[in-house]
PDB file with SEQRES, HELIX, SHEET and CRYST1 records, atoms N, CA, C and O in Angstrom:
SEQRES   1 A   44  MET LYS ARG THR ILE SER LEU ALA LEU LEU ALA LEU PHE          
SEQRES   2 A   44  SER LEU GLY VAL LEU CYS ALA CYS ASN THR MET GLU GLY          
SEQRES   3 A   44  LEU GLY LYS ASP VAL GLN LYS LEU GLY ASP LYS VAL GLU          
SEQRES   4 A   44  GLN LYS ALA ARG ASN                                          
HELIX    1 AA1 LYS A    2  ARG A   43  1                                  42    
CRYST1    1.000    1.000    1.000  90.00  90.00  90.00 P 1           1          
ATOM      1  N   MET A   1     -32.186 -74.758 -76.560  1.00  0.00           N  
ATOM      2  CA  MET A   1     -31.324 -75.912 -76.648  1.00  0.00           C  
ATOM      3  C   MET A   1     -31.957 -77.097 -75.912  1.00  0.00           C  
ATOM      4  O   MET A   1     -31.946 -78.221 -76.414  1.00  0.00           O  
ATOM      5  N   LYS A   2     -32.496 -76.845 -74.743  1.00  0.00           N  
ATOM      6  CA  LYS A   2     -33.108 -77.921 -73.963  1.00  0.00           C  
ATOM      7  C   LYS A   2     -34.337 -78.490 -74.696  1.00  0.00           C  
ATOM      8  O   LYS A   2     -34.616 -79.689 -74.652  1.00  0.00           O  
ATOM      9  N   ARG A   3     -35.055 -77.583 -75.367  1.00  0.00           N  
ATOM     10  CA  ARG A   3     -36.269 -78.033 -76.105  1.00  0.00           C  
ATOM     11  C   ARG A   3     -35.869 -78.960 -77.255  1.00  0.00           C  
ATOM     12  O   ARG A   3     -36.522 -79.976 -77.494  1.00  0.00           O  
ATOM     13  N   THR A   4     -34.797 -78.605 -77.962  1.00  0.00           N  
ATOM     14  CA  THR A   4     -34.321 -79.420 -79.079  1.00  0.00           C  
ATOM     15  C   THR A   4     -33.912 -80.812 -78.599  1.00  0.00           C  
ATOM     16  O   THR A   4     -34.261 -81.816 -79.220  1.00  0.00           O  
ATOM     17  N   ILE A   5     -33.186 -80.863 -77.514  1.00  0.00           N  
ATOM     18  CA  ILE A   5     -32.759 -82.156 -76.941  1.00  0.00           C  
ATOM     19  C   ILE A   5     -33.972 -82.965 -76.515  1.00  0.00           C  
ATOM     20  O   ILE A   5     -34.045 -84.169 -76.765  1.00  0.00           O  
ATOM     21  N   SER A   6     -34.917 -82.304 -75.875  1.00  0.00           N  
ATOM     22  CA  SER A   6     -36.110 -83.002 -75.389  1.00  0.00           C  
ATOM     23  C   SER A   6     -36.881 -83.605 -76.569  1.00  0.00           C  
ATOM     24  O   SER A   6     -37.308 -84.759 -76.523  1.00  0.00           O  
ATOM     25  N   LEU A   7     -37.049 -82.810 -77.617  1.00  0.00           N  
ATOM     26  CA  LEU A   7     -37.776 -83.271 -78.816  1.00  0.00           C  
ATOM     27  C   LEU A   7     -37.004 -84.440 -79.489  1.00  0.00           C  
ATOM     28  O   LEU A   7     -37.624 -85.383 -79.981  1.00  0.00           O  
ATOM     29  N   ALA A   8     -35.690 -84.373 -79.509  1.00  0.00           N  
ATOM     30  CA  ALA A   8     -34.917 -85.455 -80.111  1.00  0.00           C  
ATOM     31  C   ALA A   8     -35.057 -86.747 -79.313  1.00  0.00           C  
ATOM     32  O   ALA A   8     -35.203 -87.827 -79.886  1.00  0.00           O  
ATOM     33  N   LEU A   9     -35.010 -86.626 -77.968  1.00  0.00           N  
ATOM     34  CA  LEU A   9     -35.190 -87.778 -77.129  1.00  0.00           C  
ATOM     35  C   LEU A   9     -36.604 -88.376 -77.251  1.00  0.00           C  
ATOM     36  O   LEU A   9     -36.777 -89.594 -77.250  1.00  0.00           O  
ATOM     37  N   LEU A  10     -37.579 -87.516 -77.352  1.00  0.00           N  
ATOM     38  CA  LEU A  10     -38.940 -87.991 -77.546  1.00  0.00           C  
ATOM     39  C   LEU A  10     -39.079 -88.733 -78.859  1.00  0.00           C  
ATOM     40  O   LEU A  10     -39.722 -89.782 -78.912  1.00  0.00           O  
ATOM     41  N   ALA A  11     -38.485 -88.206 -79.919  1.00  0.00           N  
ATOM     42  CA  ALA A  11     -38.545 -88.874 -81.206  1.00  0.00           C  
ATOM     43  C   ALA A  11     -37.887 -90.241 -81.179  1.00  0.00           C  
ATOM     44  O   ALA A  11     -38.426 -91.200 -81.731  1.00  0.00           O  
ATOM     45  N   LEU A  12     -36.715 -90.341 -80.536  1.00  0.00           N  
ATOM     46  CA  LEU A  12     -36.012 -91.621 -80.417  1.00  0.00           C  
ATOM     47  C   LEU A  12     -36.842 -92.620 -79.586  1.00  0.00           C  
ATOM     48  O   LEU A  12     -36.934 -93.798 -79.932  1.00  0.00           O  
ATOM     49  N   PHE A  13     -37.433 -92.140 -78.505  1.00  0.00           N  
ATOM     50  CA  PHE A  13     -38.247 -93.031 -77.672  1.00  0.00           C  
ATOM     51  C   PHE A  13     -39.437 -93.535 -78.466  1.00  0.00           C  
ATOM     52  O   PHE A  13     -39.768 -94.719 -78.406  1.00  0.00           O  
ATOM     53  N   SER A  14     -40.088 -92.637 -79.217  1.00  0.00           N  
ATOM     54  CA  SER A  14     -41.267 -93.010 -79.996  1.00  0.00           C  
ATOM     55  C   SER A  14     -40.892 -94.036 -81.082  1.00  0.00           C  
ATOM     56  O   SER A  14     -41.623 -95.000 -81.308  1.00  0.00           O  
ATOM     57  N   LEU A  15     -39.781 -93.826 -81.731  1.00  0.00           N  
ATOM     58  CA  LEU A  15     -39.310 -94.763 -82.751  1.00  0.00           C  
ATOM     59  C   LEU A  15     -39.041 -96.120 -82.120  1.00  0.00           C  
ATOM     60  O   LEU A  15     -39.380 -97.146 -82.709  1.00  0.00           O  
ATOM     61  N   GLY A  16     -38.445 -96.150 -80.949  1.00  0.00           N  
ATOM     62  CA  GLY A  16     -38.163 -97.404 -80.271  1.00  0.00           C  
ATOM     63  C   GLY A  16     -39.449 -98.155 -79.905  1.00  0.00           C  
ATOM     64  O   GLY A  16     -39.529 -99.377 -80.028  1.00  0.00           O  
ATOM     65  N   VAL A  17     -40.430 -97.409 -79.463  1.00  0.00           N  
ATOM     66  CA  VAL A  17     -41.719 -98.057 -79.096  1.00  0.00           C  
ATOM     67  C   VAL A  17     -42.396 -98.636 -80.360  1.00  0.00           C  
ATOM     68  O   VAL A  17     -42.934 -99.742 -80.323  1.00  0.00           O  
ATOM     69  N   LEU A  18     -42.366 -97.896 -81.450  1.00  0.00           N  
ATOM     70  CA  LEU A  18     -43.010 -98.373 -82.683  1.00  0.00           C  
ATOM     71  C   LEU A  18     -42.300 -99.601 -83.193  1.00  0.00           C  
ATOM     72  O   LEU A  18     -42.949-100.535 -83.664  1.00  0.00           O  
ATOM     73  N   CYS A  19     -40.987 -99.627 -83.114  1.00  0.00           N  
ATOM     74  CA  CYS A  19     -40.263-100.832 -83.587  1.00  0.00           C  
ATOM     75  C   CYS A  19     -40.538-102.027 -82.672  1.00  0.00           C  
ATOM     76  O   CYS A  19     -40.640-103.156 -83.153  1.00  0.00           O  
ATOM     77  N   ALA A  20     -40.657-101.802 -81.389  1.00  0.00           N  
ATOM     78  CA  ALA A  20     -40.961-102.860 -80.452  1.00  0.00           C  
ATOM     79  C   ALA A  20     -42.317-103.462 -80.771  1.00  0.00           C  
ATOM     80  O   ALA A  20     -42.487-104.680 -80.708  1.00  0.00           O  
ATOM     81  N   CYS A  21     -43.266-102.637 -81.105  1.00  0.00           N  
ATOM     82  CA  CYS A  21     -44.626-103.159 -81.442  1.00  0.00           C  
ATOM     83  C   CYS A  21     -44.551-104.085 -82.634  1.00  0.00           C  
ATOM     84  O   CYS A  21     -45.159-105.155 -82.625  1.00  0.00           O  
ATOM     85  N   ASN A  22     -43.806-103.686 -83.673  1.00  0.00           N  
ATOM     86  CA  ASN A  22     -43.708-104.532 -84.865  1.00  0.00           C  
ATOM     87  C   ASN A  22     -42.989-105.819 -84.533  1.00  0.00           C  
ATOM     88  O   ASN A  22     -43.327-106.879 -85.059  1.00  0.00           O  
ATOM     89  N   THR A  23     -42.004-105.733 -83.669  1.00  0.00           N  
ATOM     90  CA  THR A  23     -41.245-106.917 -83.275  1.00  0.00           C  
ATOM     91  C   THR A  23     -42.139-107.903 -82.547  1.00  0.00           C  
ATOM     92  O   THR A  23     -42.096-109.104 -82.811  1.00  0.00           O  
ATOM     93  N   MET A  24     -42.957-107.388 -81.621  1.00  0.00           N  
ATOM     94  CA  MET A  24     -43.831-108.240 -80.817  1.00  0.00           C  
ATOM     95  C   MET A  24     -44.923-108.835 -81.711  1.00  0.00           C  
ATOM     96  O   MET A  24     -45.350-109.966 -81.476  1.00  0.00           O  
ATOM     97  N   GLU A  25     -45.364-108.134 -82.685  1.00  0.00           N  
ATOM     98  CA  GLU A  25     -46.390-108.670 -83.630  1.00  0.00           C  
ATOM     99  C   GLU A  25     -45.767-109.857 -84.424  1.00  0.00           C  
ATOM    100  O   GLU A  25     -46.398-110.898 -84.603  1.00  0.00           O  
ATOM    101  N   GLY A  26     -44.566-109.670 -84.869  1.00  0.00           N  
ATOM    102  CA  GLY A  26     -43.861-110.747 -85.620  1.00  0.00           C  
ATOM    103  C   GLY A  26     -43.613-111.952 -84.712  1.00  0.00           C  
ATOM    104  O   GLY A  26     -43.738-113.098 -85.144  1.00  0.00           O  
ATOM    105  N   LEU A  27     -43.268-111.692 -83.479  1.00  0.00           N  
ATOM    106  CA  LEU A  27     -43.044-112.779 -82.544  1.00  0.00           C  
ATOM    107  C   LEU A  27     -44.337-113.514 -82.279  1.00  0.00           C  
ATOM    108  O   LEU A  27     -44.354-114.741 -82.182  1.00  0.00           O  
ATOM    109  N   GLY A  28     -45.430-112.761 -82.161  1.00  0.00           N  
ATOM    110  CA  GLY A  28     -46.728-113.443 -81.978  1.00  0.00           C  
ATOM    111  C   GLY A  28     -47.105-114.340 -83.143  1.00  0.00           C  
ATOM    112  O   GLY A  28     -47.644-115.429 -82.942  1.00  0.00           O  
ATOM    113  N   LYS A  29     -46.829-113.896 -84.348  1.00  0.00           N  
ATOM    114  CA  LYS A  29     -47.129-114.709 -85.527  1.00  0.00           C  
ATOM    115  C   LYS A  29     -46.248-115.971 -85.539  1.00  0.00           C  
ATOM    116  O   LYS A  29     -46.730-117.049 -85.887  1.00  0.00           O  
ATOM    117  N   ASP A  30     -44.972-115.852 -85.168  1.00  0.00           N  
ATOM    118  CA  ASP A  30     -44.117-117.001 -85.141  1.00  0.00           C  
ATOM    119  C   ASP A  30     -44.565-118.002 -84.113  1.00  0.00           C  
ATOM    120  O   ASP A  30     -44.541-119.205 -84.375  1.00  0.00           O  
ATOM    121  N   VAL A  31     -44.981-117.533 -82.928  1.00  0.00           N  
ATOM    122  CA  VAL A  31     -45.480-118.447 -81.881  1.00  0.00           C  
ATOM    123  C   VAL A  31     -46.741-119.132 -82.341  1.00  0.00           C  
ATOM    124  O   VAL A  31     -46.948-120.311 -82.056  1.00  0.00           O  
ATOM    125  N   GLN A  32     -47.591-118.409 -83.052  1.00  0.00           N  
ATOM    126  CA  GLN A  32     -48.840-118.996 -83.546  1.00  0.00           C  
ATOM    127  C   GLN A  32     -48.555-120.075 -84.539  1.00  0.00           C  
ATOM    128  O   GLN A  32     -49.208-121.117 -84.509  1.00  0.00           O  
ATOM    129  N   LYS A  33     -47.598-119.872 -85.428  1.00  0.00           N  
ATOM    130  CA  LYS A  33     -47.251-120.908 -86.418  1.00  0.00           C  
ATOM    131  C   LYS A  33     -46.670-122.115 -85.727  1.00  0.00           C  
ATOM    132  O   LYS A  33     -46.953-123.245 -86.122  1.00  0.00           O  
ATOM    133  N   LEU A  34     -45.858-121.906 -84.697  1.00  0.00           N  
ATOM    134  CA  LEU A  34     -45.322-123.001 -83.950  1.00  0.00           C  
ATOM    135  C   LEU A  34     -46.436-123.810 -83.258  1.00  0.00           C  
ATOM    136  O   LEU A  34     -46.399-125.040 -83.238  1.00  0.00           O  
ATOM    137  N   GLY A  35     -47.402-123.113 -82.705  1.00  0.00           N  
ATOM    138  CA  GLY A  35     -48.536-123.776 -82.051  1.00  0.00           C  
ATOM    139  C   GLY A  35     -49.348-124.578 -83.039  1.00  0.00           C  
ATOM    140  O   GLY A  35     -49.820-125.663 -82.701  1.00  0.00           O  
ATOM    141  N   ASP A  36     -49.524-124.092 -84.227  1.00  0.00           N  
ATOM    142  CA  ASP A  36     -50.252-124.806 -85.284  1.00  0.00           C  
ATOM    143  C   ASP A  36     -49.529-126.084 -85.623  1.00  0.00           C  
ATOM    144  O   ASP A  36     -50.172-127.120 -85.794  1.00  0.00           O  
ATOM    145  N   LYS A  37     -48.201-126.050 -85.727  1.00  0.00           N  
ATOM    146  CA  LYS A  37     -47.446-127.255 -86.086  1.00  0.00           C  
ATOM    147  C   LYS A  37     -47.518-128.268 -84.948  1.00  0.00           C  
ATOM    148  O   LYS A  37     -47.631-129.469 -85.193  1.00  0.00           O  
ATOM    149  N   VAL A  38     -47.454-127.796 -83.720  1.00  0.00           N  
ATOM    150  CA  VAL A  38     -47.538-128.766 -82.572  1.00  0.00           C  
ATOM    151  C   VAL A  38     -48.903-129.397 -82.552  1.00  0.00           C  
ATOM    152  O   VAL A  38     -49.042-130.589 -82.279  1.00  0.00           O  
ATOM    153  N   GLU A  39     -49.932-128.586 -82.846  1.00  0.00           N  
ATOM    154  CA  GLU A  39     -51.312-129.132 -82.883  1.00  0.00           C  
ATOM    155  C   GLU A  39     -51.466-130.219 -83.990  1.00  0.00           C  
ATOM    156  O   GLU A  39     -52.103-131.249 -83.772  1.00  0.00           O  
ATOM    157  N   GLN A  40     -50.890-129.971 -85.136  1.00  0.00           N  
ATOM    158  CA  GLN A  40     -50.964-130.909 -86.241  1.00  0.00           C  
ATOM    159  C   GLN A  40     -50.242-132.239 -85.887  1.00  0.00           C  
ATOM    160  O   GLN A  40     -50.710-133.329 -86.216  1.00  0.00           O  
ATOM    161  N   LYS A  41     -49.087-132.098 -85.203  1.00  0.00           N  
ATOM    162  CA  LYS A  41     -48.365-133.328 -84.766  1.00  0.00           C  
ATOM    163  C   LYS A  41     -49.181-134.082 -83.719  1.00  0.00           C  
ATOM    164  O   LYS A  41     -49.176-135.313 -83.702  1.00  0.00           O  
ATOM    165  N   ALA A  42     -49.867-133.370 -82.862  1.00  0.00           N  
ATOM    166  CA  ALA A  42     -50.666-134.040 -81.819  1.00  0.00           C  
ATOM    167  C   ALA A  42     -51.848-134.781 -82.462  1.00  0.00           C  
ATOM    168  O   ALA A  42     -52.237-135.848 -81.987  1.00  0.00           O  
ATOM    169  N   ARG A  43     -52.406-134.236 -83.511  1.00  0.00           N  
ATOM    170  CA  ARG A  43     -53.497-134.873 -84.199  1.00  0.00           C  
ATOM    171  C   ARG A  43     -53.047-136.169 -84.906  1.00  0.00           C  
ATOM    172  O   ARG A  43     -53.788-137.151 -84.963  1.00  0.00           O  
ATOM    173  N   ASN A  44     -51.832-136.143 -85.432  1.00  0.00           N  
ATOM    174  CA  ASN A  44     -51.298-137.358 -86.113  1.00  0.00           C  
ATOM    175  C   ASN A  44     -50.945-138.345 -85.077  1.00  0.00           C  
ATOM    176  O   ASN A  44     -50.479-139.438 -85.399  1.00  0.00           O  
TER     177      ASN A  44                                                      
END                                                                             
């Protein structure tokens, strides 16, 4: 029983970490686009 609970918790933790990585990657892309727009405005 303890092994099953441990494996379930490990699976949930792993899923959370993988989702967080995707979220941070998306956030990085959004920040990069924002930086590009600020740079374009500065050039004008």
